[in-house]
PDB file of N, CA, C and O in Angstrom:
ATOM      1  N   UNK A   1     -14.863  -0.627-123.600  1.00  0.00           N
ATOM      2  CA  UNK A   1     -14.936  -1.051-122.715  1.00  0.00           C
ATOM      3  C   UNK A   1     -14.399  -2.427-122.482  1.00  0.00           C
ATOM      4  O   UNK A   1     -13.747  -2.873-123.427  1.00  0.00           O
ATOM      5  N   UNK A   2     -14.508  -3.098-121.575  1.00  0.00           N
ATOM      6  CA  UNK A   2     -13.762  -4.570-121.517  1.00  0.00           C
ATOM      7  C   UNK A   2     -14.444  -5.737-121.400  1.00  0.00           C
ATOM      8  O   UNK A   2     -15.254  -5.889-120.487  1.00  0.00           O
ATOM      9  N   UNK A   3     -14.276  -6.382-122.015  1.00  0.00           N
ATOM     10  CA  UNK A   3     -15.345  -7.553-122.294  1.00  0.00           C
ATOM     11  C   UNK A   3     -15.289  -8.536-121.568  1.00  0.00           C
ATOM     12  O   UNK A   3     -14.207  -9.109-121.438  1.00  0.00           O
ATOM     13  N   UNK A   4     -16.543  -9.040-120.840  1.00  0.00           N
ATOM     14  CA  UNK A   4     -16.631  -9.932-119.788  1.00  0.00           C
ATOM     15  C   UNK A   4     -16.487 -11.166-120.166  1.00  0.00           C
ATOM     16  O   UNK A   4     -16.619 -11.413-121.364  1.00  0.00           O
ATOM     17  N   UNK A   5     -16.234 -12.047-119.393  1.00  0.00           N
ATOM     18  CA  UNK A   5     -15.938 -13.471-119.772  1.00  0.00           C
ATOM     19  C   UNK A   5     -17.145 -14.161-120.405  1.00  0.00           C
ATOM     20  O   UNK A   5     -17.173 -15.145-121.144  1.00  0.00           O
ATOM     21  N   UNK A   6     -18.241 -13.318-119.879  1.00  0.00           N
ATOM     22  CA  UNK A   6     -19.509 -14.517-120.465  1.00  0.00           C
ATOM     23  C   UNK A   6     -20.072 -13.189-121.806  1.00  0.00           C
ATOM     24  O   UNK A   6     -19.642 -12.042-121.928  1.00  0.00           O
ATOM     25  N   UNK A   7     -20.981 -13.790-122.515  1.00  0.00           N
ATOM     26  CA  UNK A   7     -21.664 -12.920-123.479  1.00  0.00           C
ATOM     27  C   UNK A   7     -22.485 -12.004-122.673  1.00  0.00           C
ATOM     28  O   UNK A   7     -22.847 -11.022-123.322  1.00  0.00           O
ATOM     29  N   UNK A   8     -22.826 -12.028-121.638  1.00  0.00           N
ATOM     30  CA  UNK A   8     -24.237 -11.664-120.930  1.00  0.00           C
ATOM     31  C   UNK A   8     -23.445 -10.674-120.614  1.00  0.00           C
ATOM     32  O   UNK A   8     -22.368 -10.700-120.018  1.00  0.00           O
ATOM     33  N   UNK A   9     -24.142  -9.646-121.120  1.00  0.00           N
ATOM     34  CA  UNK A   9     -23.948  -8.317-120.221  1.00  0.00           C
ATOM     35  C   UNK A   9     -25.094  -7.784-119.180  1.00  0.00           C
ATOM     36  O   UNK A   9     -26.283  -8.075-119.050  1.00  0.00           O
ATOM     37  N   UNK A  10     -23.993  -6.635-118.315  1.00  0.00           N
ATOM     38  CA  UNK A  10     -24.897  -6.346-117.417  1.00  0.00           C
ATOM     39  C   UNK A  10     -25.759  -4.990-117.876  1.00  0.00           C
ATOM     40  O   UNK A  10     -25.645  -4.457-118.980  1.00  0.00           O
ATOM     41  N   UNK A  11     -26.433  -4.648-117.059  1.00  0.00           N
ATOM     42  CA  UNK A  11     -27.773  -4.011-117.699  1.00  0.00           C
ATOM     43  C   UNK A  11     -27.272  -2.039-118.108  1.00  0.00           C
ATOM     44  O   UNK A  11     -27.794  -1.307-118.949  1.00  0.00           O
ATOM     45  N   UNK A  12     -25.635  -1.582-116.723  1.00  0.00           N
ATOM     46  CA  UNK A  12     -25.342  -0.624-116.816  1.00  0.00           C
ATOM     47  C   UNK A  12     -24.835  -1.017-118.232  1.00  0.00           C
ATOM     48  O   UNK A  12     -25.170  -0.313-119.185  1.00  0.00           O
ATOM     49  N   UNK A  13     -23.946  -2.242-118.441  1.00  0.00           N
ATOM     50  CA  UNK A  13     -22.958  -1.944-119.731  1.00  0.00           C
ATOM     51  C   UNK A  13     -23.975  -1.972-120.972  1.00  0.00           C
ATOM     52  O   UNK A  13     -23.542  -1.545-122.043  1.00  0.00           O
ATOM     53  N   UNK A  14     -25.394  -2.479-120.903  1.00  0.00           N
ATOM     54  CA  UNK A  14     -26.071  -2.658-121.968  1.00  0.00           C
ATOM     55  C   UNK A  14     -26.705  -0.579-122.244  1.00  0.00           C
ATOM     56  O   UNK A  14     -27.246   0.012-123.179  1.00  0.00           O
ATOM     57  N   UNK A  15     -26.402  -0.317-121.371  1.00  0.00           N
ATOM     58  CA  UNK A  15     -27.472   1.405-120.931  1.00  0.00           C
ATOM     59  C   UNK A  15     -26.351   1.973-121.973  1.00  0.00           C
ATOM     60  O   UNK A  15     -26.535   2.367-123.124  1.00  0.00           O
ATOM     61  N   UNK A  16     -24.997   1.892-121.146  1.00  0.00           N
ATOM     62  CA  UNK A  16     -23.626   2.367-122.061  1.00  0.00           C
ATOM     63  C   UNK A  16     -23.600   2.271-122.981  1.00  0.00           C
ATOM     64  O   UNK A  16     -23.554   3.321-123.622  1.00  0.00           O
ATOM     65  N   UNK A  17     -23.609   1.125-123.651  1.00  0.00           N
ATOM     66  CA  UNK A  17     -23.737   0.888-125.152  1.00  0.00           C
ATOM     67  C   UNK A  17     -24.547   1.309-126.100  1.00  0.00           C
ATOM     68  O   UNK A  17     -24.132   1.393-127.256  1.00  0.00           O
ATOM     69  N   UNK A  18     -25.737   1.617-125.794  1.00  0.00           N
ATOM     70  CA  UNK A  18     -27.056   1.870-126.244  1.00  0.00           C
ATOM     71  C   UNK A  18     -26.738   3.357-126.415  1.00  0.00           C
ATOM     72  O   UNK A  18     -26.755   3.685-127.602  1.00  0.00           O
ATOM     73  N   UNK A  19     -26.445   4.373-125.545  1.00  0.00           N
ATOM     74  CA  UNK A  19     -26.125   5.256-125.790  1.00  0.00           C
ATOM     75  C   UNK A  19     -24.803   5.580-126.982  1.00  0.00           C
ATOM     76  O   UNK A  19     -24.492   6.262-127.959  1.00  0.00           O
ATOM     77  N   UNK A  20     -24.478   4.826-126.317  1.00  0.00           N
ATOM     78  CA  UNK A  20     -22.769   4.986-127.497  1.00  0.00           C
ATOM     79  C   UNK A  20     -23.145   4.926-128.986  1.00  0.00           C
ATOM     80  O   UNK A  20     -22.744   5.630-129.913  1.00  0.00           O
ATOM     81  N   UNK A  21     -24.087   3.825-128.978  1.00  0.00           N
ATOM     82  CA  UNK A  21     -24.857   3.245-130.435  1.00  0.00           C
ATOM     83  C   UNK A  21     -25.662   4.702-130.564  1.00  0.00           C
ATOM     84  O   UNK A  21     -25.458   5.322-131.608  1.00  0.00           O
ATOM     85  N   UNK A  22     -26.434   5.209-129.719  1.00  0.00           N
ATOM     86  CA  UNK A  22     -27.282   6.177-130.488  1.00  0.00           C
ATOM     87  C   UNK A  22     -26.816   7.311-131.041  1.00  0.00           C
ATOM     88  O   UNK A  22     -27.169   7.817-132.106  1.00  0.00           O
ATOM     89  N   UNK A  23     -25.624   7.872-129.911  1.00  0.00           N
ATOM     90  CA  UNK A  23     -24.706   8.588-130.645  1.00  0.00           C
ATOM     91  C   UNK A  23     -23.798   8.646-132.483  1.00  0.00           C
ATOM     92  O   UNK A  23     -23.468   9.468-133.337  1.00  0.00           O
ATOM     93  N   UNK A  24     -23.766   7.454-132.268  1.00  0.00           N
ATOM     94  CA  UNK A  24     -23.159   6.971-133.395  1.00  0.00           C
ATOM     95  C   UNK A  24     -23.653   6.745-134.663  1.00  0.00           C
ATOM     96  O   UNK A  24     -23.122   6.771-135.773  1.00  0.00           O
ATOM     97  N   UNK A  25     -25.494   6.374-134.036  1.00  0.00           N
ATOM     98  CA  UNK A  25     -25.983   6.602-135.371  1.00  0.00           C
ATOM     99  C   UNK A  25     -26.324   7.768-135.903  1.00  0.00           C
ATOM    100  O   UNK A  25     -26.141   8.050-137.088  1.00  0.00           O
ATOM    101  N   UNK A  26     -26.937   8.653-134.901  1.00  0.00           N
ATOM    102  CA  UNK A  26     -27.598  10.010-135.082  1.00  0.00           C
ATOM    103  C   UNK A  26     -26.478  10.839-136.242  1.00  0.00           C
ATOM    104  O   UNK A  26     -26.902  11.342-137.282  1.00  0.00           O
ATOM    105  N   UNK A  27     -24.850  10.867-135.796  1.00  0.00           N
ATOM    106  CA  UNK A  27     -23.969  11.118-136.429  1.00  0.00           C
ATOM    107  C   UNK A  27     -23.845  10.585-137.659  1.00  0.00           C
ATOM    108  O   UNK A  27     -23.637  11.450-138.510  1.00  0.00           O
ATOM    109  N   UNK A  28     -23.889   9.633-138.016  1.00  0.00           N
ATOM    110  CA  UNK A  28     -24.308   9.099-139.474  1.00  0.00           C
ATOM    111  C   UNK A  28     -25.216   9.593-140.440  1.00  0.00           C
ATOM    112  O   UNK A  28     -24.982   9.975-141.587  1.00  0.00           O
ATOM    113  N   UNK A  29     -27.012   9.490-139.396  1.00  0.00           N
ATOM    114  CA  UNK A  29     -27.941   9.997-140.187  1.00  0.00           C
ATOM    115  C   UNK A  29     -27.771  11.450-141.114  1.00  0.00           C
ATOM    116  O   UNK A  29     -28.102  11.593-142.291  1.00  0.00           O
ATOM    117  N   UNK A  30     -27.328  12.181-140.466  1.00  0.00           N
ATOM    118  CA  UNK A  30     -26.934  13.531-140.419  1.00  0.00           C
ATOM    119  C   UNK A  30     -25.730  14.312-141.230  1.00  0.00           C
ATOM    120  O   UNK A  30     -25.455  15.378-141.779  1.00  0.00           O
ATOM    121  N   UNK A  31     -25.181  12.928-140.886  1.00  0.00           N
ATOM    122  CA  UNK A  31     -23.375  13.221-141.556  1.00  0.00           C
ATOM    123  C   UNK A  31     -22.695  14.703-141.376  1.00  0.00           C
ATOM    124  O   UNK A  31     -22.055  15.096-142.351  1.00  0.00           O
ATOM    125  N   UNK A  32     -22.758  15.502-140.322  1.00  0.00           N
ATOM    126  CA  UNK A  32     -22.424  16.445-139.727  1.00  0.00           C
ATOM    127  C   UNK A  32     -20.950  16.467-139.010  1.00  0.00           C
ATOM    128  O   UNK A  32     -20.840  15.761-138.008  1.00  0.00           O
ATOM    129  N   UNK A  33     -19.636  17.333-139.503  1.00  0.00           N
ATOM    130  CA  UNK A  33     -18.808  17.112-138.531  1.00  0.00           C
ATOM    131  C   UNK A  33     -19.105  17.616-137.075  1.00  0.00           C
ATOM    132  O   UNK A  33     -19.153  16.821-136.135  1.00  0.00           O
ATOM    133  N   UNK A  34     -19.306  18.971-136.919  1.00  0.00           N
ATOM    134  CA  UNK A  34     -19.793  19.513-135.818  1.00  0.00           C
ATOM    135  C   UNK A  34     -20.542  18.486-135.132  1.00  0.00           C
ATOM    136  O   UNK A  34     -20.101  17.983-134.099  1.00  0.00           O
ATOM    137  N   UNK A  35     -21.825  18.087-135.719  1.00  0.00           N
ATOM    138  CA  UNK A  35     -22.514  17.075-135.015  1.00  0.00           C
ATOM    139  C   UNK A  35     -21.792  15.745-134.453  1.00  0.00           C
ATOM    140  O   UNK A  35     -21.673  15.447-133.265  1.00  0.00           O
ATOM    141  N   UNK A  36     -21.237  14.850-135.815  1.00  0.00           N
ATOM    142  CA  UNK A  36     -20.830  13.715-135.147  1.00  0.00           C
ATOM    143  C   UNK A  36     -20.112  14.270-134.221  1.00  0.00           C
ATOM    144  O   UNK A  36     -20.425  13.526-133.291  1.00  0.00           O
ATOM    145  N   UNK A  37     -19.134  15.276-133.615  1.00  0.00           N
ATOM    146  CA  UNK A  37     -18.647  15.649-132.636  1.00  0.00           C
ATOM    147  C   UNK A  37     -19.487  15.785-131.663  1.00  0.00           C
ATOM    148  O   UNK A  37     -18.851  15.271-130.742  1.00  0.00           O
ATOM    149  N   UNK A  38     -20.285  16.055-131.310  1.00  0.00           N
ATOM    150  CA  UNK A  38     -21.163  16.321-130.337  1.00  0.00           C
ATOM    151  C   UNK A  38     -22.121  15.264-130.280  1.00  0.00           C
ATOM    152  O   UNK A  38     -22.742  15.344-129.220  1.00  0.00           O
ATOM    153  N   UNK A  39     -22.589  14.063-131.167  1.00  0.00           N
ATOM    154  CA  UNK A  39     -23.119  12.629-130.512  1.00  0.00           C
ATOM    155  C   UNK A  39     -22.076  11.942-129.988  1.00  0.00           C
ATOM    156  O   UNK A  39     -22.366  11.128-129.111  1.00  0.00           O
ATOM    157  N   UNK A  40     -20.555  12.093-130.395  1.00  0.00           N
ATOM    158  CA  UNK A  40     -19.707  11.103-129.876  1.00  0.00           C
ATOM    159  C   UNK A  40     -19.404  11.655-128.184  1.00  0.00           C
ATOM    160  O   UNK A  40     -19.185  10.907-127.231  1.00  0.00           O
ATOM    161  N   UNK A  41     -19.461  13.068-128.152  1.00  0.00           N
ATOM    162  CA  UNK A  41     -19.314  13.613-126.687  1.00  0.00           C
ATOM    163  C   UNK A  41     -20.585  13.059-125.546  1.00  0.00           C
ATOM    164  O   UNK A  41     -20.344  12.685-124.399  1.00  0.00           O
ATOM    165  N   UNK A  42     -21.759  13.106-126.087  1.00  0.00           N
ATOM    166  CA  UNK A  42     -22.980  12.397-125.800  1.00  0.00           C
ATOM    167  C   UNK A  42     -22.771  11.144-125.644  1.00  0.00           C
ATOM    168  O   UNK A  42     -22.591  10.959-124.440  1.00  0.00           O
ATOM    169  N   UNK A  43     -22.662   9.710-126.495  1.00  0.00           N
ATOM    170  CA  UNK A  43     -22.785   8.750-126.172  1.00  0.00           C
ATOM    171  C   UNK A  43     -21.513   8.222-125.176  1.00  0.00           C
ATOM    172  O   UNK A  43     -21.719   7.260-124.436  1.00  0.00           O
ATOM    173  N   UNK A  44     -20.272   8.853-125.189  1.00  0.00           N
ATOM    174  CA  UNK A  44     -19.472   8.600-124.403  1.00  0.00           C
ATOM    175  C   UNK A  44     -20.067   9.496-122.542  1.00  0.00           C
ATOM    176  O   UNK A  44     -20.039   9.064-121.390  1.00  0.00           O
ATOM    177  N   UNK A  45     -20.392  10.438-122.968  1.00  0.00           N
ATOM    178  CA  UNK A  45     -20.899  10.983-120.935  1.00  0.00           C
ATOM    179  C   UNK A  45     -22.179   9.810-120.806  1.00  0.00           C
ATOM    180  O   UNK A  45     -22.476   9.011-119.918  1.00  0.00           O
ATOM    181  N   UNK A  46     -22.610  10.041-121.785  1.00  0.00           N
ATOM    182  CA  UNK A  46     -23.934   9.015-121.162  1.00  0.00           C
ATOM    183  C   UNK A  46     -23.563   7.774-120.559  1.00  0.00           C
ATOM    184  O   UNK A  46     -24.039   7.441-119.474  1.00  0.00           O
ATOM    185  N   UNK A  47     -22.453   6.813-121.411  1.00  0.00           N
ATOM    186  CA  UNK A  47     -21.535   5.551-121.234  1.00  0.00           C
ATOM    187  C   UNK A  47     -21.147   6.012-119.912  1.00  0.00           C
ATOM    188  O   UNK A  47     -21.514   5.358-118.936  1.00  0.00           O
ATOM    189  N   UNK A  48     -20.376   7.171-119.750  1.00  0.00           N
ATOM    190  CA  UNK A  48     -20.179   7.401-118.340  1.00  0.00           C
ATOM    191  C   UNK A  48     -20.784   7.164-116.988  1.00  0.00           C
ATOM    192  O   UNK A  48     -20.468   6.755-115.871  1.00  0.00           O
ATOM    193  N   UNK A  49     -21.521   7.495-117.462  1.00  0.00           N
ATOM    194  CA  UNK A  49     -22.835   8.041-116.376  1.00  0.00           C
ATOM    195  C   UNK A  49     -23.556   6.603-115.687  1.00  0.00           C
ATOM    196  O   UNK A  49     -23.894   6.385-114.524  1.00  0.00           O
ATOM    197  N   UNK A  50     -23.626   5.873-116.724  1.00  0.00           N
ATOM    198  CA  UNK A  50     -24.242   4.584-116.951  1.00  0.00           C
ATOM    199  C   UNK A  50     -23.301   3.703-116.041  1.00  0.00           C
ATOM    200  O   UNK A  50     -23.735   2.597-115.718  1.00  0.00           O
ATOM    201  N   UNK A  51     -22.209   4.039-115.653  1.00  0.00           N
ATOM    202  CA  UNK A  51     -21.612   3.190-115.302  1.00  0.00           C
ATOM    203  C   UNK A  51     -21.108   3.750-113.727  1.00  0.00           C
ATOM    204  O   UNK A  51     -20.361   3.166-112.942  1.00  0.00           O
ATOM    205  N   UNK A  52     -21.850   5.201-113.548  1.00  0.00           N
ATOM    206  CA  UNK A  52     -21.501   5.292-112.065  1.00  0.00           C
ATOM    207  C   UNK A  52     -23.180   5.096-111.407  1.00  0.00           C
ATOM    208  O   UNK A  52     -23.365   5.078-110.190  1.00  0.00           O
ATOM    209  N   UNK A  53     -24.135   4.981-112.246  1.00  0.00           N
ATOM    210  CA  UNK A  53     -25.212   4.634-111.079  1.00  0.00           C
ATOM    211  C   UNK A  53     -25.382   3.012-111.633  1.00  0.00           C
ATOM    212  O   UNK A  53     -26.587   2.797-111.762  1.00  0.00           O
ATOM    213  N   UNK A  54     -24.772   2.106-111.910  1.00  0.00           N
ATOM    214  CA  UNK A  54     -25.048   0.768-112.315  1.00  0.00           C
ATOM    215  C   UNK A  54     -25.630   0.265-110.984  1.00  0.00           C
ATOM    216  O   UNK A  54     -26.506  -0.563-111.230  1.00  0.00           O
ATOM    217  N   UNK A  55     -25.487   0.435-109.829  1.00  0.00           N
ATOM    218  CA  UNK A  55     -26.253   0.081-108.595  1.00  0.00           C
ATOM    219  C   UNK A  55     -27.844   0.104-108.733  1.00  0.00           C
ATOM    220  O   UNK A  55     -28.621  -0.849-108.680  1.00  0.00           O
ATOM    221  N   UNK A  56     -28.073   1.274-108.898  1.00  0.00           N
ATOM    222  CA  UNK A  56     -29.208   2.009-109.182  1.00  0.00           C
ATOM    223  C   UNK A  56     -30.430   0.362-109.997  1.00  0.00           C
ATOM    224  O   UNK A  56     -31.470  -0.210-109.670  1.00  0.00           O
ATOM    225  N   UNK A  57     -29.634   0.289-110.877  1.00  0.00           N
ATOM    226  CA  UNK A  57     -30.546  -0.950-111.869  1.00  0.00           C
ATOM    227  C   UNK A  57     -31.420  -1.965-110.570  1.00  0.00           C
ATOM    228  O   UNK A  57     -32.648  -1.878-110.565  1.00  0.00           O
ATOM    229  N   UNK A  58     -31.181  -2.288-110.201  1.00  0.00           N
ATOM    230  CA  UNK A  58     -31.374  -2.969-108.781  1.00  0.00           C
ATOM    231  C   UNK A  58     -32.904  -2.578-108.455  1.00  0.00           C
ATOM    232  O   UNK A  58     -33.881  -3.323-108.537  1.00  0.00           O
ATOM    233  N   UNK A  59     -32.873  -1.349-108.101  1.00  0.00           N
ATOM    234  CA  UNK A  59     -34.134  -0.591-107.601  1.00  0.00           C
ATOM    235  C   UNK A  59     -35.406  -0.665-108.261  1.00  0.00           C
ATOM    236  O   UNK A  59     -35.605  -0.272-109.410  1.00  0.00           O
ATOM    237  N   UNK A  60     -36.147  -1.112-107.605  1.00  0.00           N
ATOM    238  CA  UNK A  60     -37.736  -1.293-108.914  1.00  0.00           C
ATOM    239  C   UNK A  60     -38.525  -0.090-108.830  1.00  0.00           C
ATOM    240  O   UNK A  60     -39.754  -0.108-108.754  1.00  0.00           O
ATOM    241  N   UNK A  61     -37.939   0.780-108.841  1.00  0.00           N
ATOM    242  CA  UNK A  61     -38.247   2.140-109.231  1.00  0.00           C
ATOM    243  C   UNK A  61     -37.622   2.282-110.380  1.00  0.00           C
ATOM    244  O   UNK A  61     -38.125   2.657-111.439  1.00  0.00           O
ATOM    245  N   UNK A  62     -36.540   1.987-110.183  1.00  0.00           N
ATOM    246  CA  UNK A  62     -35.585   2.287-111.176  1.00  0.00           C
ATOM    247  C   UNK A  62     -35.990   1.612-112.523  1.00  0.00           C
ATOM    248  O   UNK A  62     -36.118   2.061-113.662  1.00  0.00           O
ATOM    249  N   UNK A  63     -36.186   0.052-111.843  1.00  0.00           N
ATOM    250  CA  UNK A  63     -36.771  -0.755-113.126  1.00  0.00           C
ATOM    251  C   UNK A  63     -37.889  -0.255-113.807  1.00  0.00           C
ATOM    252  O   UNK A  63     -38.055  -0.560-114.988  1.00  0.00           O
ATOM    253  N   UNK A  64     -38.820   0.606-113.109  1.00  0.00           N
ATOM    254  CA  UNK A  64     -39.881   0.561-113.293  1.00  0.00           C
ATOM    255  C   UNK A  64     -39.749   2.018-114.617  1.00  0.00           C
ATOM    256  O   UNK A  64     -40.558   2.140-115.537  1.00  0.00           O
ATOM    257  N   UNK A  65     -38.747   2.810-114.419  1.00  0.00           N
ATOM    258  CA  UNK A  65     -38.759   3.916-115.220  1.00  0.00           C
ATOM    259  C   UNK A  65     -38.133   3.732-116.359  1.00  0.00           C
ATOM    260  O   UNK A  65     -38.342   4.414-117.362  1.00  0.00           O
ATOM    261  N   UNK A  66     -37.107   2.551-116.262  1.00  0.00           N
ATOM    262  CA  UNK A  66     -36.227   1.883-117.377  1.00  0.00           C
ATOM    263  C   UNK A  66     -37.720   1.480-117.865  1.00  0.00           C
ATOM    264  O   UNK A  66     -38.179   2.604-118.068  1.00  0.00           O
ATOM    265  N   UNK A  67     -38.405   0.882-118.072  1.00  0.00           N
ATOM    266  CA  UNK A  67     -39.448   0.327-118.667  1.00  0.00           C
ATOM    267  C   UNK A  67     -40.437   0.993-119.455  1.00  0.00           C
ATOM    268  O   UNK A  67     -40.990   0.512-120.444  1.00  0.00           O
ATOM    269  N   UNK A  68     -40.721   2.660-118.734  1.00  0.00           N
ATOM    270  CA  UNK A  68     -41.435   3.370-119.440  1.00  0.00           C
ATOM    271  C   UNK A  68     -40.084   4.385-120.375  1.00  0.00           C
ATOM    272  O   UNK A  68     -40.503   5.023-121.341  1.00  0.00           O
ATOM    273  N   UNK A  69     -38.691   4.478-120.081  1.00  0.00           N
ATOM    274  CA  UNK A  69     -38.310   4.970-121.295  1.00  0.00           C
ATOM    275  C   UNK A  69     -38.310   3.616-122.445  1.00  0.00           C
ATOM    276  O   UNK A  69     -38.753   4.005-123.526  1.00  0.00           O
ATOM    277  N   UNK A  70     -37.939   2.213-122.457  1.00  0.00           N
ATOM    278  CA  UNK A  70     -37.764   1.631-123.130  1.00  0.00           C
ATOM    279  C   UNK A  70     -39.270   1.401-124.284  1.00  0.00           C
ATOM    280  O   UNK A  70     -39.274   1.143-125.487  1.00  0.00           O
ATOM    281  N   UNK A  71     -40.176   1.572-123.537  1.00  0.00           N
ATOM    282  CA  UNK A  71     -41.443   2.350-124.289  1.00  0.00           C
ATOM    283  C   UNK A  71     -41.721   3.139-125.050  1.00  0.00           C
ATOM    284  O   UNK A  71     -42.423   3.148-126.061  1.00  0.00           O
ATOM    285  N   UNK A  72     -41.058   3.934-124.468  1.00  0.00           N
ATOM    286  CA  UNK A  72     -41.353   5.365-125.553  1.00  0.00           C
ATOM    287  C   UNK A  72     -40.037   5.344-126.559  1.00  0.00           C
ATOM    288  O   UNK A  72     -40.121   5.936-127.636  1.00  0.00           O
ATOM    289  N   UNK A  73     -38.923   4.710-126.221  1.00  0.00           N
ATOM    290  CA  UNK A  73     -38.170   4.361-127.262  1.00  0.00           C
ATOM    291  C   UNK A  73     -38.829   3.528-128.455  1.00  0.00           C
ATOM    292  O   UNK A  73     -38.747   3.872-129.634  1.00  0.00           O
ATOM    293  N   UNK A  74     -39.501   2.378-127.994  1.00  0.00           N
ATOM    294  CA  UNK A  74     -39.897   1.747-128.923  1.00  0.00           C
ATOM    295  C   UNK A  74     -40.802   2.219-129.749  1.00  0.00           C
ATOM    296  O   UNK A  74     -40.557   1.931-130.920  1.00  0.00           O
ATOM    297  N   UNK A  75     -42.099   3.059-129.522  1.00  0.00           N
ATOM    298  CA  UNK A  75     -42.890   4.489-130.511  1.00  0.00           C
ATOM    299  C   UNK A  75     -41.747   4.655-130.465  1.00  0.00           C
ATOM    300  O   UNK A  75     -41.060   3.639-130.577  1.00  0.00           O
ATOM    301  N   UNK A  76     -41.188   5.707-130.321  1.00  0.00           N
ATOM    302  CA  UNK A  76     -40.688   6.250-131.622  1.00  0.00           C
ATOM    303  C   UNK A  76     -39.706   5.489-132.242  1.00  0.00           C
ATOM    304  O   UNK A  76     -39.166   6.332-132.958  1.00  0.00           O
ATOM    305  N   UNK A  77     -39.136   4.458-132.426  1.00  0.00           N
ATOM    306  CA  UNK A  77     -38.704   3.646-133.431  1.00  0.00           C
ATOM    307  C   UNK A  77     -40.194   3.118-134.681  1.00  0.00           C
ATOM    308  O   UNK A  77     -40.106   3.055-135.908  1.00  0.00           O
ATOM    309  N   UNK A  78     -41.086   2.900-134.058  1.00  0.00           N
ATOM    310  CA  UNK A  78     -42.323   2.886-134.718  1.00  0.00           C
ATOM    311  C   UNK A  78     -42.705   3.836-135.468  1.00  0.00           C
ATOM    312  O   UNK A  78     -42.739   3.691-136.690  1.00  0.00           O
ATOM    313  N   UNK A  79     -43.155   5.277-134.703  1.00  0.00           N
ATOM    314  CA  UNK A  79     -42.902   5.945-135.658  1.00  0.00           C
ATOM    315  C   UNK A  79     -42.363   6.313-136.809  1.00  0.00           C
ATOM    316  O   UNK A  79     -42.987   6.537-137.847  1.00  0.00           O
ATOM    317  N   UNK A  80     -40.888   6.401-136.608  1.00  0.00           N
ATOM    318  CA  UNK A  80     -39.898   6.123-137.728  1.00  0.00           C
ATOM    319  C   UNK A  80     -40.051   5.353-138.859  1.00  0.00           C
ATOM    320  O   UNK A  80     -39.661   5.485-140.019  1.00  0.00           O
ATOM    321  N   UNK A  81     -40.587   4.669-138.382  1.00  0.00           N
ATOM    322  CA  UNK A  81     -40.460   3.451-139.394  1.00  0.00           C
ATOM    323  C   UNK A  81     -42.009   3.037-140.391  1.00  0.00           C
ATOM    324  O   UNK A  81     -42.213   2.357-141.396  1.00  0.00           O
ATOM    325  N   UNK A  82     -42.946   3.937-139.389  1.00  0.00           N
ATOM    326  CA  UNK A  82     -44.112   4.172-140.417  1.00  0.00           C
ATOM    327  C   UNK A  82     -44.301   5.346-141.100  1.00  0.00           C
ATOM    328  O   UNK A  82     -45.066   5.510-142.050  1.00  0.00           O
ATOM    329  N   UNK A  83     -43.355   6.415-140.429  1.00  0.00           N
ATOM    330  CA  UNK A  83     -42.704   7.684-141.611  1.00  0.00           C
ATOM    331  C   UNK A  83     -42.291   7.001-142.874  1.00  0.00           C
ATOM    332  O   UNK A  83     -42.981   7.191-143.876  1.00  0.00           O
ATOM    333  N   UNK A  84     -40.868   5.951-142.959  1.00  0.00           N
ATOM    334  CA  UNK A  84     -40.700   5.994-143.785  1.00  0.00           C
ATOM    335  C   UNK A  84     -41.946   5.077-144.960  1.00  0.00           C
ATOM    336  O   UNK A  84     -42.149   5.403-146.130  1.00  0.00           O
ATOM    337  N   UNK A  85     -42.449   4.208-144.409  1.00  0.00           N
ATOM    338  CA  UNK A  85     -43.384   3.672-144.836  1.00  0.00           C
ATOM    339  C   UNK A  85     -44.178   4.487-145.291  1.00  0.00           C
ATOM    340  O   UNK A  85     -44.392   4.252-146.480  1.00  0.00           O
ATOM    341  N   UNK A  86     -44.905   5.630-144.783  1.00  0.00           N
ATOM    342  CA  UNK A  86     -45.830   6.383-145.524  1.00  0.00           C
ATOM    343  C   UNK A  86     -45.083   7.157-146.909  1.00  0.00           C
ATOM    344  O   UNK A  86     -45.707   7.294-147.961  1.00  0.00           O
ATOM    345  N   UNK A  87     -43.781   7.590-146.746  1.00  0.00           N
ATOM    346  CA  UNK A  87     -42.842   8.052-148.024  1.00  0.00           C
ATOM    347  C   UNK A  87     -42.921   7.677-149.014  1.00  0.00           C
ATOM    348  O   UNK A  87     -43.015   8.381-150.019  1.00  0.00           O
ATOM    349  N   UNK A  88     -42.898   6.143-148.975  1.00  0.00           N
ATOM    350  CA  UNK A  88     -42.855   5.111-149.705  1.00  0.00           C
ATOM    351  C   UNK A  88     -43.934   5.125-150.505  1.00  0.00           C
ATOM    352  O   UNK A  88     -43.793   5.304-151.715  1.00  0.00           O
ATOM    353  N   UNK A  89     -45.351   4.907-149.851  1.00  0.00           N
ATOM    354  CA  UNK A  89     -46.457   5.196-150.752  1.00  0.00           C
ATOM    355  C   UNK A  89     -46.734   5.894-151.200  1.00  0.00           C
ATOM    356  O   UNK A  89     -47.614   5.566-151.996  1.00  0.00           O
ATOM    357  N   UNK A  90     -46.368   7.511-151.235  1.00  0.00           N
ATOM    358  CA  UNK A  90     -46.566   8.507-151.971  1.00  0.00           C
ATOM    359  C   UNK A  90     -45.552   8.484-152.913  1.00  0.00           C
ATOM    360  O   UNK A  90     -45.908   9.304-153.758  1.00  0.00           O
ATOM    361  N   UNK A  91     -44.560   8.041-153.225  1.00  0.00           N
ATOM    362  CA  UNK A  91     -43.444   7.709-153.980  1.00  0.00           C
ATOM    363  C   UNK A  91     -44.017   6.885-154.817  1.00  0.00           C
ATOM    364  O   UNK A  91     -43.353   6.337-155.698  1.00  0.00           O
TER     365      UNK A  91
END
């Protein structure tokens, strides 16, 4: 992805980067060569899709949906964090 002149990225770039990073993180977590390839493909496909609908980020309905998706991702992250805390307490 080309670097913009400023450090500030637009929402579509952030969206693409998020999926690319997510795919890479999952591949590293599961450390399975076949899964790594699929996760990489997923990340690349999602990144390409983000570029296609970049203009939709201006729509209020789309903003609302992304806020909902962000909340779901945050809840997932909290759940994973709590799961690790509980596992440590049991050990």
